PQR file of N, CA, C, O and H, with PARSE charges and radii, in Angstrom:
ATOM      1  N   MET A   1     117.772  98.990  88.923 -0.4000 1.5000
ATOM      2  CA  MET A   1     117.612 100.082  87.997 -0.0000 2.0000
ATOM      3  C   MET A   1     116.137 100.188  87.620  0.5500 1.7000
ATOM      4  O   MET A   1     115.534  99.210  87.179 -0.5500 1.4000
ATOM      5  N   ALA A   2     115.570 101.348  87.789 -0.4000 1.5000
ATOM      6  CA  ALA A   2     114.158 101.570  87.489 -0.0000 2.0000
ATOM      7  C   ALA A   2     113.975 101.826  85.993  0.5500 1.7000
ATOM      8  O   ALA A   2     114.804 102.467  85.345 -0.5500 1.4000
ATOM      9  H   ALA A   2     116.059 102.143  88.147  0.4000 1.0000
ATOM     10  N   LEU A   3     112.882 101.314  85.474 -0.4000 1.5000
ATOM     11  CA  LEU A   3     112.572 101.531  84.071 -0.0000 2.0000
ATOM     12  C   LEU A   3     111.916 102.891  83.894  0.5500 1.7000
ATOM     13  O   LEU A   3     111.173 103.347  84.764 -0.5500 1.4000
ATOM     14  H   LEU A   3     112.209 100.794  86.000  0.4000 1.0000
ATOM     15  N   SER A   4     112.188 103.533  82.774 -0.4000 1.5000
ATOM     16  CA  SER A   4     111.549 104.815  82.515 -0.0000 2.0000
ATOM     17  C   SER A   4     110.077 104.589  82.168  0.5500 1.7000
ATOM     18  O   SER A   4     109.659 103.474  81.856 -0.5500 1.4000
ATOM     19  H   SER A   4     112.792 103.162  82.068  0.4000 1.0000
ATOM     20  N   TYR A   5     109.316 105.660  82.229 -0.4000 1.5000
ATOM     21  CA  TYR A   5     107.881 105.578  81.946 -0.0000 2.0000
ATOM     22  C   TYR A   5     107.640 105.061  80.530  0.5500 1.7000
ATOM     23  O   TYR A   5     106.789 104.199  80.314 -0.5500 1.4000
ATOM     24  H   TYR A   5     109.656 106.566  82.483  0.4000 1.0000
ATOM     25  N   LYS A   6     108.385 105.588  79.581 -0.4000 1.5000
ATOM     26  CA  LYS A   6     108.215 105.191  78.176 -0.0000 2.0000
ATOM     27  C   LYS A   6     108.534 103.708  77.982  0.5500 1.7000
ATOM     28  O   LYS A   6     107.832 103.013  77.247 -0.5500 1.4000
ATOM     29  H   LYS A   6     109.076 106.288  79.757  0.4000 1.0000
ATOM     30  N   THR A   7     109.582 103.226  78.634 -0.4000 1.5000
ATOM     31  CA  THR A   7     109.960 101.816  78.536 -0.0000 2.0000
ATOM     32  C   THR A   7     108.892 100.928  79.164  0.5500 1.7000
ATOM     33  O   THR A   7     108.526  99.896  78.601 -0.5500 1.4000
ATOM     34  H   THR A   7     110.152 103.790  79.231  0.4000 1.0000
ATOM     35  N   ARG A   8     108.391 101.333  80.339 -0.4000 1.5000
ATOM     36  CA  ARG A   8     107.341 100.547  80.991 -0.0000 2.0000
ATOM     37  C   ARG A   8     106.079 100.510  80.152  0.5500 1.7000
ATOM     38  O   ARG A   8     105.405  99.482  80.098 -0.5500 1.4000
ATOM     39  H   ARG A   8     108.689 102.171  80.796  0.4000 1.0000
ATOM     40  N   LYS A   9     105.747 101.616  79.496 -0.4000 1.5000
ATOM     41  CA  LYS A   9     104.553 101.659  78.656 -0.0000 2.0000
ATOM     42  C   LYS A   9     104.698 100.720  77.452  0.5500 1.7000
ATOM     43  O   LYS A   9     103.765  99.991  77.114 -0.5500 1.4000
ATOM     44  H   LYS A   9     106.295 102.451  79.540  0.4000 1.0000
ATOM     45  N   ARG A  10     105.847 100.739  76.822 -0.4000 1.5000
ATOM     46  CA  ARG A  10     106.082  99.849  75.679 -0.0000 2.0000
ATOM     47  C   ARG A  10     106.113  98.381  76.110  0.5500 1.7000
ATOM     48  O   ARG A  10     105.570  97.510  75.431 -0.5500 1.4000
ATOM     49  H   ARG A  10     106.605 101.331  77.096  0.4000 1.0000
ATOM     50  N   LEU A  11     106.749  98.129  77.237 -0.4000 1.5000
ATOM     51  CA  LEU A  11     106.826  96.768  77.750 -0.0000 2.0000
ATOM     52  C   LEU A  11     105.441  96.251  78.143  0.5500 1.7000
ATOM     53  O   LEU A  11     105.131  95.083  77.907 -0.5500 1.4000
ATOM     54  H   LEU A  11     107.190  98.837  77.789  0.4000 1.0000
ATOM     55  N   SER A  12     104.614  97.099  78.734 -0.4000 1.5000
ATOM     56  CA  SER A  12     103.267  96.669  79.107 -0.0000 2.0000
ATOM     57  C   SER A  12     102.429  96.364  77.868  0.5500 1.7000
ATOM     58  O   SER A  12     101.650  95.410  77.876 -0.5500 1.4000
ATOM     59  H   SER A  12     104.866  98.048  78.925  0.4000 1.0000
ATOM     60  N   LEU A  13     102.571  97.149  76.812 -0.4000 1.5000
ATOM     61  CA  LEU A  13     101.859  96.849  75.563 -0.0000 2.0000
ATOM     62  C   LEU A  13     102.323  95.524  74.969  0.5500 1.7000
ATOM     63  O   LEU A  13     101.503  94.732  74.505 -0.5500 1.4000
ATOM     64  H   LEU A  13     103.203  97.924  76.805  0.4000 1.0000
ATOM     65  N   LEU A  14     103.610  95.282  74.980 -0.4000 1.5000
ATOM     66  CA  LEU A  14     104.143  94.022  74.474 -0.0000 2.0000
ATOM     67  C   LEU A  14     103.608  92.843  75.281  0.5500 1.7000
ATOM     68  O   LEU A  14     103.236  91.813  74.717 -0.5500 1.4000
ATOM     69  H   LEU A  14     104.276  95.926  75.357  0.4000 1.0000
ATOM     70  N   ILE A  15     103.571  92.998  76.592 -0.4000 1.5000
ATOM     71  CA  ILE A  15     103.056  91.931  77.452 -0.0000 2.0000
ATOM     72  C   ILE A  15     101.588  91.668  77.161  0.5500 1.7000
ATOM     73  O   ILE A  15     101.182  90.513  77.030 -0.5500 1.4000
ATOM     74  H   ILE A  15     103.873  93.834  77.050  0.4000 1.0000
ATOM     75  N   LEU A  16     100.784  92.723  77.056 -0.4000 1.5000
ATOM     76  CA  LEU A  16      99.347  92.546  76.852 -0.0000 2.0000
ATOM     77  C   LEU A  16      98.993  92.043  75.457  0.5500 1.7000
ATOM     78  O   LEU A  16      98.021  91.305  75.293 -0.5500 1.4000
ATOM     79  H   LEU A  16     101.113  93.662  77.162  0.4000 1.0000
ATOM     80  N   ILE A  17      99.766  92.434  74.458 -0.4000 1.5000
ATOM     81  CA  ILE A  17      99.430  92.057  73.078 -0.0000 2.0000
ATOM     82  C   ILE A  17     100.031  90.717  72.674  0.5500 1.7000
ATOM     83  O   ILE A  17      99.412  89.972  71.914 -0.5500 1.4000
ATOM     84  H   ILE A  17     100.556  93.034  74.591  0.4000 1.0000
ATOM     85  N   VAL A  18     101.219  90.400  73.165 -0.4000 1.5000
ATOM     86  CA  VAL A  18     101.906  89.177  72.737 -0.0000 2.0000
ATOM     87  C   VAL A  18     101.936  88.112  73.837  0.5500 1.7000
ATOM     88  O   VAL A  18     101.484  86.986  73.629 -0.5500 1.4000
ATOM     89  H   VAL A  18     101.722  91.005  73.782  0.4000 1.0000
ATOM     90  N   ALA A  19     102.463  88.470  74.991 -0.4000 1.5000
ATOM     91  CA  ALA A  19     102.721  87.472  76.027 -0.0000 2.0000
ATOM     92  C   ALA A  19     101.447  86.945  76.679  0.5500 1.7000
ATOM     93  O   ALA A  19     101.347  85.745  76.937 -0.5500 1.4000
ATOM     94  H   ALA A  19     102.830  89.384  75.159  0.4000 1.0000
ATOM     95  N   LEU A  20     100.478  87.805  76.949 -0.4000 1.5000
ATOM     96  CA  LEU A  20      99.260  87.354  77.617 -0.0000 2.0000
ATOM     97  C   LEU A  20      98.461  86.363  76.772  0.5500 1.7000
ATOM     98  O   LEU A  20      98.024  85.344  77.308 -0.5500 1.4000
ATOM     99  H   LEU A  20     100.560  88.779  76.739  0.4000 1.0000
ATOM    100  N   PRO A  21      98.249  86.612  75.473 -0.5600 1.5000
ATOM    101  CA  PRO A  21      97.570  85.581  74.678  0.2800 2.0000
ATOM    102  C   PRO A  21      98.331  84.253  74.627  0.5500 1.7000
ATOM    103  O   PRO A  21      97.712  83.189  74.634 -0.5500 1.4000
ATOM    104  N   LEU A  22      99.664  84.305  74.576 -0.4000 1.5000
ATOM    105  CA  LEU A  22     100.451  83.075  74.608 -0.0000 2.0000
ATOM    106  C   LEU A  22     100.289  82.360  75.939  0.5500 1.7000
ATOM    107  O   LEU A  22     100.220  81.132  75.976 -0.5500 1.4000
ATOM    108  H   LEU A  22     100.166  85.170  74.570  0.4000 1.0000
ATOM    109  N   TYR A  23     100.229  83.109  77.026 -0.4000 1.5000
ATOM    110  CA  TYR A  23     100.009  82.535  78.356 -0.0000 2.0000
ATOM    111  C   TYR A  23      98.637  81.872  78.433  0.5500 1.7000
ATOM    112  O   TYR A  23      98.502  80.796  79.014 -0.5500 1.4000
ATOM    113  H   TYR A  23     100.286  84.107  76.996  0.4000 1.0000
ATOM    114  N   ILE A  24      97.634  82.498  77.860 -0.4000 1.5000
ATOM    115  CA  ILE A  24      96.272  81.931  77.867 -0.0000 2.0000
ATOM    116  C   ILE A  24      96.249  80.617  77.094  0.5500 1.7000
ATOM    117  O   ILE A  24      95.680  79.631  77.562 -0.5500 1.4000
ATOM    118  H   ILE A  24      97.744  83.372  77.388  0.4000 1.0000
ATOM    119  N   VAL A  25      96.858  80.598  75.923 -0.4000 1.5000
ATOM    120  CA  VAL A  25      96.906  79.373  75.122 -0.0000 2.0000
ATOM    121  C   VAL A  25      97.654  78.275  75.874  0.5500 1.7000
ATOM    122  O   VAL A  25      97.236  77.118  75.865 -0.5500 1.4000
ATOM    123  H   VAL A  25      97.321  81.399  75.542  0.4000 1.0000
ATOM    124  N   ALA A  26      98.750  78.636  76.519 -0.4000 1.5000
ATOM    125  CA  ALA A  26      99.519  77.643  77.284 -0.0000 2.0000
ATOM    126  C   ALA A  26      98.706  77.110  78.459  0.5500 1.7000
ATOM    127  O   ALA A  26      98.747  75.913  78.741 -0.5500 1.4000
ATOM    128  H   ALA A  26      99.090  79.576  76.526  0.4000 1.0000
ATOM    129  N   ALA A  27      97.968  77.980  79.149 -0.4000 1.5000
ATOM    130  CA  ALA A  27      97.163  77.544  80.296 -0.0000 2.0000
ATOM    131  C   ALA A  27      96.046  76.606  79.856  0.5500 1.7000
ATOM    132  O   ALA A  27      95.807  75.585  80.500 -0.5500 1.4000
ATOM    133  H   ALA A  27      97.934  78.953  78.920  0.4000 1.0000
ATOM    134  N   VAL A  28      95.367  76.940  78.775 -0.4000 1.5000
ATOM    135  CA  VAL A  28      94.282  76.084  78.273 -0.0000 2.0000
ATOM    136  C   VAL A  28      94.832  74.751  77.798  0.5500 1.7000
ATOM    137  O   VAL A  28      94.222  73.709  78.038 -0.5500 1.4000
ATOM    138  H   VAL A  28      95.561  77.769  78.252  0.4000 1.0000
ATOM    139  N   THR A  29      95.975  74.771  77.130 -0.4000 1.5000
ATOM    140  CA  THR A  29      96.597  73.536  76.656 -0.0000 2.0000
ATOM    141  C   THR A  29      97.029  72.666  77.830  0.5500 1.7000
ATOM    142  O   THR A  29      96.832  71.451  77.813 -0.5500 1.4000
ATOM    143  H   THR A  29      96.471  75.617  76.935  0.4000 1.0000
ATOM    144  N   LEU A  30      97.618  73.285  78.847 -0.4000 1.5000
ATOM    145  CA  LEU A  30      98.072  72.542  80.013 -0.0000 2.0000
ATOM    146  C   LEU A  30      96.901  71.893  80.750  0.5500 1.7000
ATOM    147  O   LEU A  30      96.991  70.729  81.143 -0.5500 1.4000
ATOM    148  H   LEU A  30      97.778  74.272  78.861  0.4000 1.0000
ATOM    149  N   VAL A  31      95.830  72.613  80.936 -0.4000 1.5000
ATOM    150  CA  VAL A  31      94.651  72.046  81.604 -0.0000 2.0000
ATOM    151  C   VAL A  31      94.019  70.966  80.720  0.5500 1.7000
ATOM    152  O   VAL A  31      93.480  69.987  81.235 -0.5500 1.4000
ATOM    153  H   VAL A  31      95.757  73.558  80.617  0.4000 1.0000
ATOM    154  N   GLY A  32      94.080  71.133  79.422 -0.4000 1.5000
ATOM    155  CA  GLY A  32      93.506  70.167  78.496 -0.0000 2.0000
ATOM    156  C   GLY A  32      94.274  68.860  78.416  0.5500 1.7000
ATOM    157  O   GLY A  32      93.738  67.864  77.930 -0.5500 1.4000
ATOM    158  H   GLY A  32      94.518  71.929  79.004  0.4000 1.0000
ATOM    159  N   LEU A  33      95.506  68.840  78.877 -0.4000 1.5000
ATOM    160  CA  LEU A  33      96.293  67.608  78.849 -0.0000 2.0000
ATOM    161  C   LEU A  33      95.767  66.561  79.820  0.5500 1.7000
ATOM    162  O   LEU A  33      95.965  65.363  79.617 -0.5500 1.4000
ATOM    163  H   LEU A  33      95.941  69.649  79.272  0.4000 1.0000
ATOM    164  N   PHE A  34      95.110  67.005  80.858 -0.4000 1.5000
ATOM    165  CA  PHE A  34      94.590  66.103  81.877 -0.0000 2.0000
ATOM    166  C   PHE A  34      93.102  65.853  81.638  0.5500 1.7000
ATOM    167  O   PHE A  34      92.454  66.562  80.868 -0.5500 1.4000
ATOM    168  H   PHE A  34      94.950  67.978  81.024  0.4000 1.0000
ATOM    169  N   GLU A  35      92.581  64.845  82.303 -0.4000 1.5000
ATOM    170  CA  GLU A  35      91.153  64.586  82.220 -0.0000 2.0000
ATOM    171  C   GLU A  35      90.417  65.809  82.759  0.5500 1.7000
ATOM    172  O   GLU A  35      90.816  66.390  83.768 -0.5500 1.4000
ATOM    173  H   GLU A  35      93.107  64.268  82.928  0.4000 1.0000
ATOM    174  N   ARG A  36      89.354  66.187  82.087 -0.4000 1.5000
ATOM    175  CA  ARG A  36      88.650  67.411  82.455 -0.0000 2.0000
ATOM    176  C   ARG A  36      88.099  67.319  83.878  0.5500 1.7000
ATOM    177  O   ARG A  36      87.332  66.410  84.194 -0.5500 1.4000
ATOM    178  H   ARG A  36      89.030  65.715  81.267  0.4000 1.0000
ATOM    179  N   PRO A  37      88.498  68.272  84.741 -0.5600 1.5000
ATOM    180  CA  PRO A  37      88.014  68.249  86.123  0.2800 2.0000
ATOM    181  C   PRO A  37      86.573  68.752  86.201  0.5500 1.7000
ATOM    182  O   PRO A  37      86.039  69.254  85.212 -0.5500 1.4000
ATOM    183  N   PRO A  38      85.947  68.623  87.360 -0.5600 1.5000
ATOM    184  CA  PRO A  38      84.607  69.191  87.523  0.2800 2.0000
ATOM    185  C   PRO A  38      84.624  70.697  87.246  0.5500 1.7000
ATOM    186  O   PRO A  38      85.666  71.347  87.328 -0.5500 1.4000
ATOM    187  N   PHE A  39      83.454  71.230  86.919 -0.4000 1.5000
ATOM    188  CA  PHE A  39      83.346  72.624  86.480 -0.0000 2.0000
ATOM    189  C   PHE A  39      83.935  73.613  87.487  0.5500 1.7000
ATOM    190  O   PHE A  39      84.691  74.505  87.103 -0.5500 1.4000
ATOM    191  H   PHE A  39      82.607  70.702  86.853  0.4000 1.0000
ATOM    192  N   LEU A  40      83.601  73.466  88.763 -0.4000 1.5000
ATOM    193  CA  LEU A  40      84.082  74.422  89.766 -0.0000 2.0000
ATOM    194  C   LEU A  40      85.599  74.344  89.947  0.5500 1.7000
ATOM    195  O   LEU A  40      86.253  75.367  90.152 -0.5500 1.4000
ATOM    196  H   LEU A  40      82.987  72.741  89.076  0.4000 1.0000
ATOM    197  N   VAL A  41      86.149  73.154  89.873 -0.4000 1.5000
ATOM    198  CA  VAL A  41      87.605  73.008  89.978 -0.0000 2.0000
ATOM    199  C   VAL A  41      88.279  73.651  88.772  0.5500 1.7000
ATOM    200  O   VAL A  41      89.283  74.347  88.916 -0.5500 1.4000
ATOM    201  H   VAL A  41      85.618  72.323  89.706  0.4000 1.0000
ATOM    202  N   GLU A  42      87.732  73.421  87.600 -0.4000 1.5000
ATOM    203  CA  GLU A  42      88.281  74.025  86.386 -0.0000 2.0000
ATOM    204  C   GLU A  42      88.181  75.548  86.449  0.5500 1.7000
ATOM    205  O   GLU A  42      89.108  76.250  86.045 -0.5500 1.4000
ATOM    206  H   GLU A  42      86.916  72.855  87.483  0.4000 1.0000
ATOM    207  N   LEU A  43      87.073  76.052  86.949 -0.4000 1.5000
ATOM    208  CA  LEU A  43      86.900  77.492  87.100 -0.0000 2.0000
ATOM    209  C   LEU A  43      87.935  78.066  88.069  0.5500 1.7000
ATOM    210  O   LEU A  43      88.512  79.121  87.804 -0.5500 1.4000
ATOM    211  H   LEU A  43      86.320  75.482  87.277  0.4000 1.0000
ATOM    212  N   LEU A  44      88.172  77.386  89.178 -0.4000 1.5000
ATOM    213  CA  LEU A  44      89.176  77.847  90.135 -0.0000 2.0000
ATOM    214  C   LEU A  44      90.586  77.826  89.537  0.5500 1.7000
ATOM    215  O   LEU A  44      91.394  78.712  89.814 -0.5500 1.4000
ATOM    216  H   LEU A  44      87.704  76.529  89.394  0.4000 1.0000
ATOM    217  N   ILE A  45      90.873  76.829  88.730 -0.4000 1.5000
ATOM    218  CA  ILE A  45      92.180  76.764  88.066 -0.0000 2.0000
ATOM    219  C   ILE A  45      92.368  77.965  87.147  0.5500 1.7000
ATOM    220  O   ILE A  45      93.411  78.618  87.179 -0.5500 1.4000
ATOM    221  H   ILE A  45      90.216  76.109  88.505  0.4000 1.0000
ATOM    222  N   TYR A  46      91.359  78.258  86.329 -0.4000 1.5000
ATOM    223  CA  TYR A  46      91.472  79.379  85.393 -0.0000 2.0000
ATOM    224  C   TYR A  46      91.506  80.723  86.110  0.5500 1.7000
ATOM    225  O   TYR A  46      92.236  81.624  85.696 -0.5500 1.4000
ATOM    226  H   TYR A  46      90.512  77.728  86.304  0.4000 1.0000
ATOM    227  N   VAL A  47      90.738  80.870  87.168 -0.4000 1.5000
ATOM    228  CA  VAL A  47      90.771  82.119  87.938 -0.0000 2.0000
ATOM    229  C   VAL A  47      92.138  82.280  88.592  0.5500 1.7000
ATOM    230  O   VAL A  47      92.706  83.373  88.580 -0.5500 1.4000
ATOM    231  H   VAL A  47      90.145  80.139  87.505  0.4000 1.0000
ATOM    232  N   GLY A  48      92.671  81.201  89.163 -0.4000 1.5000
ATOM    233  CA  GLY A  48      93.999  81.253  89.764 -0.0000 2.0000
ATOM    234  C   GLY A  48      95.072  81.612  88.757  0.5500 1.7000
ATOM    235  O   GLY A  48      95.919  82.466  89.022 -0.5500 1.4000
ATOM    236  H   GLY A  48      92.210  80.313  89.173  0.4000 1.0000
ATOM    237  N   LEU A  49      95.041  80.964  87.605 -0.4000 1.5000
ATOM    238  CA  LEU A  49      96.026  81.272  86.559 -0.0000 2.0000
ATOM    239  C   LEU A  49      95.831  82.682  86.013  0.5500 1.7000
ATOM    240  O   LEU A  49      96.792  83.325  85.590 -0.5500 1.4000
ATOM    241  H   LEU A  49      94.353  80.271  87.390  0.4000 1.0000
ATOM    242  N   GLY A  50      94.596  83.159  86.020 -0.4000 1.5000
ATOM    243  CA  GLY A  50      94.320  84.515  85.546 -0.0000 2.0000
ATOM    244  C   GLY A  50      94.836  85.588  86.476  0.5500 1.7000
ATOM    245  O   GLY A  50      95.124  86.702  86.040 -0.5500 1.4000
ATOM    246  H   GLY A  50      93.815  82.637  86.363  0.4000 1.0000
ATOM    247  N   VAL A  51      94.958  85.270  87.745 -0.4000 1.5000
ATOM    248  CA  VAL A  51      95.443  86.237  88.721 -0.0000 2.0000
ATOM    249  C   VAL A  51      96.961  86.132  88.892  0.5500 1.7000
ATOM    250  O   VAL A  51      97.634  87.146  89.079 -0.5500 1.4000
ATOM    251  H   VAL A  51      94.724  84.365  88.100  0.4000 1.0000
ATOM    252  N   ILE A  52      97.491  84.930  88.831 -0.4000 1.5000
ATOM    253  CA  ILE A  52      98.915  84.698  89.102 -0.0000 2.0000
ATOM    254  C   ILE A  52      99.837  85.465  88.143  0.5500 1.7000
ATOM    255  O   ILE A  52     100.904  85.917  88.558 -0.5500 1.4000
ATOM    256  H   ILE A  52      96.944  84.107  88.679  0.4000 1.0000
ATOM    257  N   TRP A  53      99.453  85.619  86.887 -0.4000 1.5000
ATOM    258  CA  TRP A  53     100.348  86.259  85.925 -0.0000 2.0000
ATOM    259  C   TRP A  53     100.588  87.729  86.259  0.5500 1.7000
ATOM    260  O   TRP A  53     101.624  88.285  85.894 -0.5500 1.4000
ATOM    261  H   TRP A  53      98.586  85.252  86.550  0.4000 1.0000
ATOM    262  N   ALA A  54      99.646  88.356  86.946 -0.4000 1.5000
ATOM    263  CA  ALA A  54      99.744  89.790  87.193 -0.0000 2.0000
ATOM    264  C   ALA A  54     100.714  90.150  88.316  0.5500 1.7000
ATOM    265  O   ALA A  54     101.304  91.230  88.286 -0.5500 1.4000
ATOM    266  H   ALA A  54      98.805  87.904  87.243  0.4000 1.0000
ATOM    267  N   PHE A  55     100.893  89.276  89.301 -0.4000 1.5000
ATOM    268  CA  PHE A  55     101.735  89.626  90.447 -0.0000 2.0000
ATOM    269  C   PHE A  55     103.189  89.916  90.078  0.5500 1.7000
ATOM    270  O   PHE A  55     103.723  90.919  90.551 -0.5500 1.4000
ATOM    271  H   PHE A  55     100.413  88.399  89.325  0.4000 1.0000
ATOM    272  N   PRO A  56     103.855  89.112  89.271 -0.5600 1.5000
ATOM    273  CA  PRO A  56     105.251  89.448  88.939  0.2800 2.0000
ATOM    274  C   PRO A  56     105.363  90.688  88.049  0.5500 1.7000
ATOM    275  O   PRO A  56     106.419  91.318  88.001 -0.5500 1.4000
ATOM    276  N   LEU A  57     104.298  91.039  87.351 -0.4000 1.5000
ATOM    277  CA  LEU A  57     104.349  92.167  86.418 -0.0000 2.0000
ATOM    278  C   LEU A  57     103.744  93.443  86.992  0.5500 1.7000
ATOM    279  O   LEU A  57     103.560  94.420  86.266 -0.5500 1.4000
ATOM    280  H   LEU A  57     103.440  90.528  87.390  0.4000 1.0000
ATOM    281  N   LYS A  58     103.437  93.447  88.270 -0.4000 1.5000
ATOM    282  CA  LYS A  58     102.798  94.587  88.911 -0.0000 2.0000
ATOM    283  C   LYS A  58     103.631  95.862  88.744  0.5500 1.7000
ATOM    284  O   LYS A  58     103.076  96.931  88.487 -0.5500 1.4000
ATOM    285  H   LYS A  58     103.587  92.654  88.860  0.4000 1.0000
ATOM    286  N   ALA A  59     104.935  95.760  88.887 -0.4000 1.5000
ATOM    287  CA  ALA A  59     105.802  96.934  88.790 -0.0000 2.0000
ATOM    288  C   ALA A  59     105.792  97.530  87.380  0.5500 1.7000
ATOM    289  O   ALA A  59     105.945  98.740  87.216 -0.5500 1.4000
ATOM    290  H   ALA A  59     105.385  94.892  89.097  0.4000 1.0000
ATOM    291  N   VAL A  60     105.614  96.689  86.374 -0.4000 1.5000
ATOM    292  CA  VAL A  60     105.600  97.181  84.988 -0.0000 2.0000
ATOM    293  C   VAL A  60     104.324  97.974  84.726  0.5500 1.7000
ATOM    294  O   VAL A  60     104.365  99.015  84.071 -0.5500 1.4000
ATOM    295  H   VAL A  60     105.490  95.706  86.508  0.4000 1.0000
ATOM    296  N   PHE A  61     103.195  97.491  85.231 -0.4000 1.5000
ATOM    297  CA  PHE A  61     101.916  98.116  84.938 -0.0000 2.0000
ATOM    298  C   PHE A  61     101.567  99.287  85.865  0.5500 1.7000
ATOM    299  O   PHE A  61     100.655 100.057  85.563 -0.5500 1.4000
ATOM    300  H   PHE A  61     103.161  96.645  85.763  0.4000 1.0000
ATOM    301  N   LYS A  62     102.261  99.428  86.957 -0.4000 1.5000
ATOM    302  CA  LYS A  62     101.937 100.451  87.949 -0.0000 2.0000
ATOM    303  C   LYS A  62     102.146 101.853  87.370  0.5500 1.7000
ATOM    304  O   LYS A  62     103.251 102.195  86.950 -0.5500 1.4000
ATOM    305  H   LYS A  62     103.002  98.803  87.203  0.4000 1.0000
ATOM    306  N   GLY A  63     101.097 102.652  87.349 -0.4000 1.5000
ATOM    307  CA  GLY A  63     101.173 104.041  86.908 -0.0000 2.0000
ATOM    308  C   GLY A  63     101.132 104.258  85.417  0.5500 1.7000
ATOM    309  O   GLY A  63     101.306 105.392  84.970 -0.5500 1.4000
ATOM    310  H   GLY A  63     100.199 102.375  87.690  0.4000 1.0000
ATOM    311  N   ILE A  64     100.910 103.229  84.627 -0.4000 1.5000
ATOM    312  CA  ILE A  64     100.908 103.365  83.172 -0.0000 2.0000
ATOM    313  C   ILE A  64      99.723 104.205  82.678  0.5500 1.7000
ATOM    314  O   ILE A  64      99.841 104.912  81.677 -0.5500 1.4000
ATOM    315  H   ILE A  64     100.769 102.308  84.990  0.4000 1.0000
ATOM    316  N   GLY A  65      98.606 104.131  83.363 -0.4000 1.5000
ATOM    317  CA  GLY A  65      97.423 104.889  82.946 -0.0000 2.0000
ATOM    318  C   GLY A  65      97.481 106.356  83.293  0.5500 1.7000
ATOM    319  O   GLY A  65      96.610 107.122  82.879 -0.5500 1.4000
ATOM    320  H   GLY A  65      98.510 103.557  84.176  0.4000 1.0000
ATOM    321  N   GLN A  66      98.476 106.763  84.037 -0.4000 1.5000
ATOM    322  CA  GLN A  66      98.624 108.167  84.439 -0.0000 2.0000
ATOM    323  C   GLN A  66      99.404 108.938  83.367  0.5500 1.7000
ATOM    324  O   GLN A  66      99.974 108.356  82.444 -0.5500 1.4000
ATOM    325  H   GLN A  66      99.184 106.141  84.373  0.4000 1.0000
ATOM    326  N   ALA A  67      99.408 110.250  83.522 -0.4000 1.5000
ATOM    327  CA  ALA A  67     100.180 111.090  82.609 -0.0000 2.0000
ATOM    328  C   ALA A  67     101.676 110.850  82.831  0.5500 1.7000
ATOM    329  O   ALA A  67     102.093 110.425  83.909 -0.5500 1.4000
ATOM    330  H   ALA A  67      98.945 110.722  84.271  0.4000 1.0000
ATOM    331  N   ASP A  68     102.461 111.124  81.817 -0.4000 1.5000
ATOM    332  CA  ASP A  68     103.907 110.933  81.908 -0.0000 2.0000
ATOM    333  C   ASP A  68     104.482 111.858  82.984  0.5500 1.7000
ATOM    334  O   ASP A  68     104.373 113.078  82.870 -0.5500 1.4000
ATOM    335  H   ASP A  68     102.122 111.470  80.941  0.4000 1.0000
ATOM    336  N   PRO A  69     105.091 111.286  84.027 -0.5600 1.5000
ATOM    337  CA  PRO A  69     105.620 112.129  85.101  0.2800 2.0000
ATOM    338  C   PRO A  69     106.829 112.971  84.690  0.5500 1.7000
ATOM    339  O   PRO A  69     107.158 113.947  85.364 -0.5500 1.4000
ATOM    340  N   ASP A  70     107.488 112.608  83.601 -0.4000 1.5000
ATOM    341  CA  ASP A  70     108.680 113.346  83.159 -0.0000 2.0000
ATOM    342  C   ASP A  70     108.336 114.579  82.338  0.5500 1.7000
ATOM    343  O   ASP A  70     109.193 115.435  82.121 -0.5500 1.4000
ATOM    344  H   ASP A  70     107.222 111.815  83.053  0.4000 1.0000
ATOM    345  N   SER A  71     107.090 114.682  81.878 -0.4000 1.5000
ATOM    346  CA  SER A  71     106.743 115.832  81.027 -0.0000 2.0000
ATOM    347  C   SER A  71     106.197 116.986  81.827  0.5500 1.7000
ATOM    348  O   SER A  71     105.860 118.025  81.261 -0.5500 1.4000
ATOM    349  H   SER A  71     106.393 113.987  82.054  0.4000 1.0000
TER
END
């Protein structure tokens, strides 16, 4: 079942305002549990985690910046 434009827009705002900051805090906390790796390894970890969250949510964000197709 496809989500309507309005639902996807609201869901994307919820993800960006609530879920993404929680994900960032969780990622920093998780990396902080271990001994600090070298700078480049730590940078690669954060870049990887920064990209990974977007792939499952691609369908939610697709077309949100466009005009409402139903209007």
